[in-house]
Structure formats: C-alpha cells, structure tokens
C-alpha positions, 0 to 999 in steps of 0.5 A: 754535641760540642756544647754538651761535651764542653758542659760535661767536661766543665761539670766534671772539673767543677764537681771533681767527679767522673760520670758517663755522659750520653749523647743522642746521635741522629741517623743523619749525623751518623751517616755523614761522610766525616762523622768519625773525624768530627767526633774525634775532633769534638772529643779532643777539643772538649778533653772529655775522658773517652771512657765517660762518653756514650753515643745513643743511636736509634735502633733504626740506624742499625738496619739502615746500612749494616755494612757501613754502620758496623765498621764505624761502630767498631772504630768508635768502640775501639776509641773507648766509647760506649754505644747504646741502642736507643728506643729498642723494641720499636724497630725491626732489628733482628737478633742476627744483627744484634749479635754482630753489633759492638754495643754496651746497652739496650734502652727500653723505649718509654712506650713499653714503660708507660704501660708496664703497670697495667699491660701484661704484654708490655711487661712480658715484652720488657722481660724478653728485652731484658733477657735478650740483653743479659744474654748478650752481656748488655746493660739494660736502661729503661726510659721514661720511668715516672713512678716508684711502682714502675721502677720497682717492677723494672728492678724485679725484672732485672733492669740495670739503669733507669731514666725519667722524670722520677729522677729529674726532668731535663736540666740546663747546665746550672740546674744540672750542676745544682742537682748534682751538688744537692745529691752529693750533699745528701749522700754525705750527710 
C-alpha cells in the first residue's frame, strides 16, 4: 500500500490533477490488530488527500466479524476515506448487513459482466444489484468491462462507473502517467 500511495501522490503532483485512488485491502490486512494505525501512518507519510482514497474490501470481509468490522469501517469513513465493497454478488452478505455498512460503492463482480450479453440471468442479477445499490445511495462500479457492448448494457441498467480492459490494462507508474497525459491531451484538443 505504501508504494501505491506514494506513486499516486507523485502522479497528482506531476499532472496537477486530483483523482480517486482505490487500493485493495485483503481480509488478512484488515483484520490485523493495528490496521487502522498503519493506514493512518501510510496516509500521513504519502501526504495523499484523504478524500481521494478508496479502500476496496471484499464482500466476504463484511460477514467475517461484523462486530469488529463495523466500528473500524466507521472510523475509516470518519477520516474522510471512501469504502467500496468489492466482488459484490459473489458472497453471502445479507441486506440487513448491507444497510448497516458505511460504504460508498458496490463493485459488481467480473463474473456477472462476462456473461451479460448472452445470459439474461446475469443481466437480471446486475439490474438487481444496481437497484439495491441505488436504494442505498451507493455508486455502482462494474468490473471487467471489455467491450463497448457490455458498457452500453451496463449504462442502460444505470451503472455509474466502469473498470476493465476496454479502458486500460493494469499499468505500471510510467505507463499510467503516459496514459493520463495522453487522455488529458485528447480532451484538450
């Protein structure tokens, strides 16, 4: 996490732009005794604006130990950080747990997106996830978007955000900087 935060801060400074950075947090990391203290230390060290950081936490964490997880999530939100429930729809979280969680975003798992064009059940599942998320005032992000057709269907269903190879493959720092510079240049021409 330290290297990611440092690189994102450098990108923000070099490009003169502010953008949200999402960091995956494993269940093991989250359940460490001093996780919150380590997180605060890393954020302070990187001098990254708190509001621009989103922690992606898998759905299975939320059913791990809700009595431990909930107060920790509330503290994280109190710091101005965003929280995304990753891989939504693949685990066993219930609506009663979902309504208690201080999260900002649901990430629809790639396994649903992969089959959205030829599987009505997958499309209906995605529509239901979007409806649930919207009813809780959450942003909805679809993972694994690879085609314009998938993007079009997801947009028509009300999905807010998209992630996948259609936009870019995972990039190292220099390639990411070049990608942002190119996109910025395209927008200004």
